[in-house]
mmCIF file of the N, C-alpha and C atoms, coordinates in Angstrom:
data_MODEL
# 
_entry.id   MODEL 
# 
loop_
_atom_site.group_PDB 
_atom_site.id 
_atom_site.type_symbol 
_atom_site.label_atom_id 
_atom_site.label_alt_id 
_atom_site.label_comp_id 
_atom_site.label_asym_id 
_atom_site.label_entity_id 
_atom_site.label_seq_id 
_atom_site.pdbx_PDB_ins_code 
_atom_site.Cartn_x 
_atom_site.Cartn_y 
_atom_site.Cartn_z 
_atom_site.occupancy 
_atom_site.B_iso_or_equiv 
_atom_site.pdbx_formal_charge 
_atom_site.auth_seq_id 
_atom_site.auth_comp_id 
_atom_site.auth_asym_id 
_atom_site.auth_atom_id 
_atom_site.pdbx_PDB_model_num 
ATOM 1   N N  . MET A 1 1  ? -12.283 -4.811 28.394  1.00 0.00 ? 1  MET A N  1 
ATOM 2   C CA . MET A 1 1  ? -11.681 -4.739 27.083  1.00 0.00 ? 1  MET A CA 1 
ATOM 3   C C  . MET A 1 1  ? -10.756 -3.523 27.039  1.00 0.00 ? 1  MET A C  1 
ATOM 4   N N  . ASP A 1 2  ? -9.537  -3.721 26.558  1.00 0.00 ? 2  ASP A N  1 
ATOM 5   C CA . ASP A 1 2  ? -8.566  -2.632 26.476  1.00 0.00 ? 2  ASP A CA 1 
ATOM 6   C C  . ASP A 1 2  ? -8.875  -1.713 25.303  1.00 0.00 ? 2  ASP A C  1 
ATOM 7   N N  . ASN A 1 3  ? -8.553  -0.452 25.497  1.00 0.00 ? 3  ASN A N  1 
ATOM 8   C CA . ASN A 1 3  ? -8.679  0.523  24.430  1.00 0.00 ? 3  ASN A CA 1 
ATOM 9   C C  . ASN A 1 3  ? -7.365  0.530  23.645  1.00 0.00 ? 3  ASN A C  1 
ATOM 10  N N  . PRO A 1 4  ? -7.362  0.109  22.381  1.00 0.00 ? 4  PRO A N  1 
ATOM 11  C CA . PRO A 1 4  ? -6.106  0.039  21.626  1.00 0.00 ? 4  PRO A CA 1 
ATOM 12  C C  . PRO A 1 4  ? -5.500  1.410  21.347  1.00 0.00 ? 4  PRO A C  1 
ATOM 13  N N  . PHE A 1 5  ? -6.300  2.463  21.413  1.00 0.00 ? 5  PHE A N  1 
ATOM 14  C CA . PHE A 1 5  ? -5.781  3.794  21.127  1.00 0.00 ? 5  PHE A CA 1 
ATOM 15  C C  . PHE A 1 5  ? -4.937  4.344  22.268  1.00 0.00 ? 5  PHE A C  1 
ATOM 16  N N  . GLU A 1 6  ? -4.997  3.720  23.429  1.00 0.00 ? 6  GLU A N  1 
ATOM 17  C CA . GLU A 1 6  ? -4.160  4.159  24.544  1.00 0.00 ? 6  GLU A CA 1 
ATOM 18  C C  . GLU A 1 6  ? -2.682  3.903  24.273  1.00 0.00 ? 6  GLU A C  1 
ATOM 19  N N  . TYR A 1 7  ? -2.387  2.957  23.404  1.00 0.00 ? 7  TYR A N  1 
ATOM 20  C CA . TYR A 1 7  ? -1.002  2.560  23.155  1.00 0.00 ? 7  TYR A CA 1 
ATOM 21  C C  . TYR A 1 7  ? -0.349  3.332  22.007  1.00 0.00 ? 7  TYR A C  1 
ATOM 22  N N  . ILE A 1 8  ? -1.061  4.260  21.401  1.00 0.00 ? 8  ILE A N  1 
ATOM 23  C CA . ILE A 1 8  ? -0.514  4.984  20.252  1.00 0.00 ? 8  ILE A CA 1 
ATOM 24  C C  . ILE A 1 8  ? 0.674   5.846  20.648  1.00 0.00 ? 8  ILE A C  1 
ATOM 25  N N  . ASN A 1 9  ? 0.607   6.535  21.759  1.00 0.00 ? 9  ASN A N  1 
ATOM 26  C CA . ASN A 1 9  ? 1.679   7.450  22.151  1.00 0.00 ? 9  ASN A CA 1 
ATOM 27  C C  . ASN A 1 9  ? 2.748   6.815  23.029  1.00 0.00 ? 9  ASN A C  1 
ATOM 28  N N  . THR A 1 10 ? 2.728   5.516  23.182  1.00 0.00 ? 10 THR A N  1 
ATOM 29  C CA . THR A 1 10 ? 3.756   4.867  23.994  1.00 0.00 ? 10 THR A CA 1 
ATOM 30  C C  . THR A 1 10 ? 5.019   4.676  23.162  1.00 0.00 ? 10 THR A C  1 
ATOM 31  N N  . PRO A 1 11 ? 6.180   4.632  23.789  1.00 0.00 ? 11 PRO A N  1 
ATOM 32  C CA . PRO A 1 11 ? 7.426   4.428  23.029  1.00 0.00 ? 11 PRO A CA 1 
ATOM 33  C C  . PRO A 1 11 ? 7.440   3.066  22.333  1.00 0.00 ? 11 PRO A C  1 
ATOM 34  N N  . LEU A 1 12 ? 8.124   3.020  21.208  1.00 0.00 ? 12 LEU A N  1 
ATOM 35  C CA . LEU A 1 12 ? 8.218   1.774  20.461  1.00 0.00 ? 12 LEU A CA 1 
ATOM 36  C C  . LEU A 1 12 ? 9.133   0.793  21.175  1.00 0.00 ? 12 LEU A C  1 
ATOM 37  N N  . ARG A 1 13 ? 8.863   -0.479 21.002  1.00 0.00 ? 13 ARG A N  1 
ATOM 38  C CA . ARG A 1 13 ? 9.707   -1.517 21.598  1.00 0.00 ? 13 ARG A CA 1 
ATOM 39  C C  . ARG A 1 13 ? 10.835  -1.868 20.636  1.00 0.00 ? 13 ARG A C  1 
ATOM 40  N N  . GLU A 1 14 ? 11.949  -2.269 21.187  1.00 0.00 ? 14 GLU A N  1 
ATOM 41  C CA . GLU A 1 14 ? 13.073  -2.714 20.366  1.00 0.00 ? 14 GLU A CA 1 
ATOM 42  C C  . GLU A 1 14 ? 12.787  -4.116 19.839  1.00 0.00 ? 14 GLU A C  1 
ATOM 43  N N  . VAL A 1 15 ? 13.114  -4.326 18.584  1.00 0.00 ? 15 VAL A N  1 
ATOM 44  C CA . VAL A 1 15 ? 12.965  -5.645 17.970  1.00 0.00 ? 15 VAL A CA 1 
ATOM 45  C C  . VAL A 1 15 ? 14.289  -6.020 17.316  1.00 0.00 ? 15 VAL A C  1 
ATOM 46  N N  . PRO A 1 16 ? 14.518  -7.291 17.089  1.00 0.00 ? 16 PRO A N  1 
ATOM 47  C CA . PRO A 1 16 ? 15.763  -7.703 16.437  1.00 0.00 ? 16 PRO A CA 1 
ATOM 48  C C  . PRO A 1 16 ? 15.884  -7.119 15.030  1.00 0.00 ? 16 PRO A C  1 
ATOM 49  N N  . GLU A 1 17 ? 17.107  -6.845 14.634  1.00 0.00 ? 17 GLU A N  1 
ATOM 50  C CA . GLU A 1 17 ? 17.366  -6.246 13.319  1.00 0.00 ? 17 GLU A CA 1 
ATOM 51  C C  . GLU A 1 17 ? 16.888  -7.156 12.187  1.00 0.00 ? 17 GLU A C  1 
ATOM 52  N N  . GLU A 1 18 ? 17.006  -8.473 12.361  1.00 0.00 ? 18 GLU A N  1 
ATOM 53  C CA . GLU A 1 18 ? 16.559  -9.413 11.322  1.00 0.00 ? 18 GLU A CA 1 
ATOM 54  C C  . GLU A 1 18 ? 15.059  -9.285 11.080  1.00 0.00 ? 18 GLU A C  1 
ATOM 55  N N  . LEU A 1 19 ? 14.314  -9.086 12.153  1.00 0.00 ? 19 LEU A N  1 
ATOM 56  C CA . LEU A 1 19 ? 12.869  -8.939 12.029  1.00 0.00 ? 19 LEU A CA 1 
ATOM 57  C C  . LEU A 1 19 ? 12.522  -7.647 11.292  1.00 0.00 ? 19 LEU A C  1 
ATOM 58  N N  . LYS A 1 20 ? 13.233  -6.574 11.610  1.00 0.00 ? 20 LYS A N  1 
ATOM 59  C CA . LYS A 1 20 ? 13.006  -5.305 10.911  1.00 0.00 ? 20 LYS A CA 1 
ATOM 60  C C  . LYS A 1 20 ? 13.269  -5.466 9.420   1.00 0.00 ? 20 LYS A C  1 
ATOM 61  N N  . GLU A 1 21 ? 14.373  -6.141 9.077   1.00 0.00 ? 21 GLU A N  1 
ATOM 62  C CA . GLU A 1 21 ? 14.716  -6.333 7.666   1.00 0.00 ? 21 GLU A CA 1 
ATOM 63  C C  . GLU A 1 21 ? 13.660  -7.159 6.948   1.00 0.00 ? 21 GLU A C  1 
ATOM 64  N N  . ARG A 1 22 ? 13.174  -8.215 7.606   1.00 0.00 ? 22 ARG A N  1 
ATOM 65  C CA . ARG A 1 22 ? 12.142  -9.051 6.992   1.00 0.00 ? 22 ARG A CA 1 
ATOM 66  C C  . ARG A 1 22 ? 10.864  -8.276 6.742   1.00 0.00 ? 22 ARG A C  1 
ATOM 67  N N  . VAL A 1 23 ? 10.478  -7.472 7.718   1.00 0.00 ? 23 VAL A N  1 
ATOM 68  C CA . VAL A 1 23 ? 9.251   -6.685 7.573   1.00 0.00 ? 23 VAL A CA 1 
ATOM 69  C C  . VAL A 1 23 ? 9.407   -5.666 6.453   1.00 0.00 ? 23 VAL A C  1 
ATOM 70  N N  . MET A 1 24 ? 10.556  -5.001 6.401   1.00 0.00 ? 24 MET A N  1 
ATOM 71  C CA . MET A 1 24 ? 10.773  -3.998 5.358   1.00 0.00 ? 24 MET A CA 1 
ATOM 72  C C  . MET A 1 24 ? 10.811  -4.646 3.972   1.00 0.00 ? 24 MET A C  1 
ATOM 73  N N  . LYS A 1 25 ? 11.387  -5.840 3.862   1.00 0.00 ? 25 LYS A N  1 
ATOM 74  C CA . LYS A 1 25 ? 11.386  -6.553 2.580   1.00 0.00 ? 25 LYS A CA 1 
ATOM 75  C C  . LYS A 1 25 ? 9.969   -6.935 2.179   1.00 0.00 ? 25 LYS A C  1 
ATOM 76  N N  . ASP A 1 26 ? 9.171   -7.386 3.145   1.00 0.00 ? 26 ASP A N  1 
ATOM 77  C CA . ASP A 1 26 ? 7.782   -7.744 2.853   1.00 0.00 ? 26 ASP A CA 1 
ATOM 78  C C  . ASP A 1 26 ? 6.978   -6.528 2.403   1.00 0.00 ? 26 ASP A C  1 
ATOM 79  N N  . VAL A 1 27 ? 7.213   -5.393 3.038   1.00 0.00 ? 27 VAL A N  1 
ATOM 80  C CA . VAL A 1 27 ? 6.518   -4.161 2.654   1.00 0.00 ? 27 VAL A CA 1 
ATOM 81  C C  . VAL A 1 27 ? 6.938   -3.743 1.249   1.00 0.00 ? 27 VAL A C  1 
ATOM 82  N N  . ALA A 1 28 ? 8.233   -3.827 0.957   1.00 0.00 ? 28 ALA A N  1 
ATOM 83  C CA . ALA A 1 28 ? 8.722   -3.473 -0.378  1.00 0.00 ? 28 ALA A CA 1 
ATOM 84  C C  . ALA A 1 28 ? 8.139   -4.413 -1.431  1.00 0.00 ? 28 ALA A C  1 
ATOM 85  N N  . TYR A 1 29 ? 8.038   -5.694 -1.111  1.00 0.00 ? 29 TYR A N  1 
ATOM 86  C CA . TYR A 1 29 ? 7.467   -6.667 -2.036  1.00 0.00 ? 29 TYR A CA 1 
ATOM 87  C C  . TYR A 1 29 ? 5.989   -6.375 -2.292  1.00 0.00 ? 29 TYR A C  1 
ATOM 88  N N  . ALA A 1 30 ? 5.260   -6.047 -1.244  1.00 0.00 ? 30 ALA A N  1 
ATOM 89  C CA . ALA A 1 30 ? 3.842   -5.715 -1.399  1.00 0.00 ? 30 ALA A CA 1 
ATOM 90  C C  . ALA A 1 30 ? 3.669   -4.462 -2.250  1.00 0.00 ? 30 ALA A C  1 
ATOM 91  N N  . LYS A 1 31 ? 4.534   -3.469 -2.041  1.00 0.00 ? 31 LYS A N  1 
ATOM 92  C CA . LYS A 1 31 ? 4.458   -2.243 -2.840  1.00 0.00 ? 31 LYS A CA 1 
ATOM 93  C C  . LYS A 1 31 ? 4.765   -2.535 -4.302  1.00 0.00 ? 31 LYS A C  1 
ATOM 94  N N  . LEU A 1 32 ? 5.758   -3.390 -4.551  1.00 0.00 ? 32 LEU A N  1 
ATOM 95  C CA . LEU A 1 32 ? 6.084   -3.774 -5.917  1.00 0.00 ? 32 LEU A CA 1 
ATOM 96  C C  . LEU A 1 32 ? 4.901   -4.457 -6.589  1.00 0.00 ? 32 LEU A C  1 
ATOM 97  N N  . LEU A 1 33 ? 4.244   -5.361 -5.877  1.00 0.00 ? 33 LEU A N  1 
ATOM 98  C CA . LEU A 1 33 ? 3.080   -6.043 -6.444  1.00 0.00 ? 33 LEU A CA 1 
ATOM 99  C C  . LEU A 1 33 ? 1.951   -5.067 -6.755  1.00 0.00 ? 33 LEU A C  1 
ATOM 100 N N  . LEU A 1 34 ? 1.730   -4.096 -5.874  1.00 0.00 ? 34 LEU A N  1 
ATOM 101 C CA . LEU A 1 34 ? 0.688   -3.093 -6.133  1.00 0.00 ? 34 LEU A CA 1 
ATOM 102 C C  . LEU A 1 34 ? 1.033   -2.252 -7.354  1.00 0.00 ? 34 LEU A C  1 
ATOM 103 N N  . ASP A 1 35 ? 2.300   -1.877 -7.487  1.00 0.00 ? 35 ASP A N  1 
ATOM 104 C CA . ASP A 1 35 ? 2.719   -1.092 -8.647  1.00 0.00 ? 35 ASP A CA 1 
ATOM 105 C C  . ASP A 1 35 ? 2.570   -1.892 -9.937  1.00 0.00 ? 35 ASP A C  1 
ATOM 106 N N  . LEU A 1 36 ? 2.958   -3.160 -9.903  1.00 0.00 ? 36 LEU A N  1 
ATOM 107 C CA . LEU A 1 36 ? 2.800   -4.000 -11.091 1.00 0.00 ? 36 LEU A CA 1 
ATOM 108 C C  . LEU A 1 36 ? 1.331   -4.206 -11.435 1.00 0.00 ? 36 LEU A C  1 
ATOM 109 N N  . ALA A 1 37 ? 0.505   -4.383 -10.429 1.00 0.00 ? 37 ALA A N  1 
ATOM 110 C CA . ALA A 1 37 ? -0.927  -4.565 -10.677 1.00 0.00 ? 37 ALA A CA 1 
ATOM 111 C C  . ALA A 1 37 ? -1.527  -3.318 -11.311 1.00 0.00 ? 37 ALA A C  1 
ATOM 112 N N  . SER A 1 38 ? -1.075  -2.146 -10.876 1.00 0.00 ? 38 SER A N  1 
ATOM 113 C CA . SER A 1 38 ? -1.618  -0.914 -11.463 1.00 0.00 ? 38 SER A CA 1 
ATOM 114 C C  . SER A 1 38 ? -1.149  -0.737 -12.903 1.00 0.00 ? 38 SER A C  1 
ATOM 115 N N  . LEU A 1 39 ? 0.018   -1.277 -13.243 1.00 0.00 ? 39 LEU A N  1 
ATOM 116 C CA . LEU A 1 39 ? 0.489   -1.192 -14.624 1.00 0.00 ? 39 LEU A CA 1 
ATOM 117 C C  . LEU A 1 39 ? -0.353  -2.049 -15.566 1.00 0.00 ? 39 LEU A C  1 
ATOM 118 N N  . PHE A 1 40 ? -0.790  -3.210 -15.089 1.00 0.00 ? 40 PHE A N  1 
ATOM 119 C CA . PHE A 1 40 ? -1.486  -4.151 -15.951 1.00 0.00 ? 40 PHE A CA 1 
ATOM 120 C C  . PHE A 1 40 ? -2.999  -4.105 -15.819 1.00 0.00 ? 40 PHE A C  1 
ATOM 121 N N  . SER A 1 41 ? -3.520  -3.224 -14.995 1.00 0.00 ? 41 SER A N  1 
ATOM 122 C CA . SER A 1 41 ? -4.968  -3.116 -14.865 1.00 0.00 ? 41 SER A CA 1 
ATOM 123 C C  . SER A 1 41 ? -5.442  -1.848 -15.564 1.00 0.00 ? 41 SER A C  1 
ATOM 124 N N  . LEU A 1 42 ? -6.687  -1.848 -15.944 1.00 0.00 ? 42 LEU A N  1 
ATOM 125 C CA . LEU A 1 42 ? -7.254  -0.691 -16.627 1.00 0.00 ? 42 LEU A CA 1 
ATOM 126 C C  . LEU A 1 42 ? -7.715  0.346  -15.619 1.00 0.00 ? 42 LEU A C  1 
ATOM 127 N N  . ASN A 1 43 ? -7.404  1.577  -15.908 1.00 0.00 ? 43 ASN A N  1 
ATOM 128 C CA . ASN A 1 43 ? -7.936  2.669  -15.111 1.00 0.00 ? 43 ASN A CA 1 
ATOM 129 C C  . ASN A 1 43 ? -9.280  3.024  -15.743 1.00 0.00 ? 43 ASN A C  1 
ATOM 130 N N  . VAL A 1 44 ? -10.347 2.492  -15.193 1.00 0.00 ? 44 VAL A N  1 
ATOM 131 C CA . VAL A 1 44 ? -11.669 2.554  -15.814 1.00 0.00 ? 44 VAL A CA 1 
ATOM 132 C C  . VAL A 1 44 ? -12.126 3.993  -16.018 1.00 0.00 ? 44 VAL A C  1 
ATOM 133 N N  . SER A 1 45 ? -11.929 4.846  -15.037 1.00 0.00 ? 45 SER A N  1 
ATOM 134 C CA . SER A 1 45 ? -12.381 6.232  -15.184 1.00 0.00 ? 45 SER A CA 1 
ATOM 135 C C  . SER A 1 45 ? -11.645 6.924  -16.321 1.00 0.00 ? 45 SER A C  1 
ATOM 136 N N  . SER A 1 46 ? -10.369 6.638  -16.481 1.00 0.00 ? 46 SER A N  1 
ATOM 137 C CA . SER A 1 46 ? -9.602  7.238  -17.566 1.00 0.00 ? 46 SER A CA 1 
ATOM 138 C C  . SER A 1 46 ? -10.089 6.741  -18.923 1.00 0.00 ? 46 SER A C  1 
ATOM 139 N N  . VAL A 1 47 ? -10.394 5.460  -19.022 1.00 0.00 ? 47 VAL A N  1 
ATOM 140 C CA . VAL A 1 47 ? -10.885 4.890  -20.278 1.00 0.00 ? 47 VAL A CA 1 
ATOM 141 C C  . VAL A 1 47 ? -12.229 5.500  -20.649 1.00 0.00 ? 47 VAL A C  1 
ATOM 142 N N  . ILE A 1 48 ? -13.132 5.626  -19.702 1.00 0.00 ? 48 ILE A N  1 
ATOM 143 C CA . ILE A 1 48 ? -14.448 6.212  -19.975 1.00 0.00 ? 48 ILE A CA 1 
ATOM 144 C C  . ILE A 1 48 ? -14.298 7.669  -20.388 1.00 0.00 ? 48 ILE A C  1 
ATOM 145 N N  . GLU A 1 49 ? -13.454 8.405  -19.687 1.00 0.00 ? 49 GLU A N  1 
ATOM 146 C CA . GLU A 1 49 ? -13.253 9.818  -20.013 1.00 0.00 ? 49 GLU A CA 1 
ATOM 147 C C  . GLU A 1 49 ? -12.701 9.983  -21.424 1.00 0.00 ? 49 GLU A C  1 
ATOM 148 N N  . ARG A 1 50 ? -11.706 9.182  -21.785 1.00 0.00 ? 50 ARG A N  1 
ATOM 149 C CA . ARG A 1 50 ? -11.132 9.275  -23.133 1.00 0.00 ? 50 ARG A CA 1 
ATOM 150 C C  . ARG A 1 50 ? -12.148 8.890  -24.199 1.00 0.00 ? 50 ARG A C  1 
ATOM 151 N N  . THR A 1 51 ? -12.949 7.868  -23.930 1.00 0.00 ? 51 THR A N  1 
ATOM 152 C CA . THR A 1 51 ? -13.949 7.423  -24.898 1.00 0.00 ? 51 THR A CA 1 
ATOM 153 C C  . THR A 1 51 ? -14.978 8.516  -25.154 1.00 0.00 ? 51 THR A C  1 
ATOM 154 N N  . ILE A 1 52 ? -15.457 9.143  -24.099 1.00 0.00 ? 52 ILE A N  1 
ATOM 155 C CA . ILE A 1 52 ? -16.443 10.216 -24.252 1.00 0.00 ? 52 ILE A CA 1 
ATOM 156 C C  . ILE A 1 52 ? -15.827 11.409 -24.971 1.00 0.00 ? 52 ILE A C  1 
ATOM 157 N N  . ARG A 1 53 ? -14.609 11.758 -24.617 1.00 0.00 ? 53 ARG A N  1 
ATOM 158 C CA . ARG A 1 53 ? -13.944 12.905 -25.231 1.00 0.00 ? 53 ARG A CA 1 
ATOM 159 C C  . ARG A 1 53 ? -13.691 12.653 -26.719 1.00 0.00 ? 53 ARG A C  1 
ATOM 160 N N  . ASP A 1 54 ? -13.281 11.430 -27.075 1.00 0.00 ? 54 ASP A N  1 
ATOM 161 C CA . ASP A 1 54 ? -12.972 11.115 -28.471 1.00 0.00 ? 54 ASP A CA 1 
ATOM 162 C C  . ASP A 1 54 ? -14.218 11.036 -29.340 1.00 0.00 ? 54 ASP A C  1 
ATOM 163 N N  . ARG A 1 55 ? -15.359 10.725 -28.769 1.00 0.00 ? 55 ARG A N  1 
ATOM 164 C CA . ARG A 1 55 ? -16.588 10.629 -29.551 1.00 0.00 ? 55 ARG A CA 1 
ATOM 165 C C  . ARG A 1 55 ? -17.144 12.004 -29.899 1.00 0.00 ? 55 ARG A C  1 
ATOM 166 N N  . ASN A 1 56 ? -16.814 13.003 -29.123 1.00 0.00 ? 56 ASN A N  1 
ATOM 167 C CA . ASN A 1 56 ? -17.364 14.351 -29.386 1.00 0.00 ? 56 ASN A CA 1 
ATOM 168 C C  . ASN A 1 56 ? -16.518 15.136 -30.311 1.00 0.00 ? 56 ASN A C  1 
# 
């Protein structure tokens, strides 16, 4: 079985520019979805903290 950590310091391979663009677009799309999800989800710790603070 190969050790995957042996390949960490090896030089990167060249890939086609179209593939790089597709990957970067996919990463940007995933980041956008995470940001949107954080906007529409409740930050539970913040809600609990505010509730306790407001009751006192």
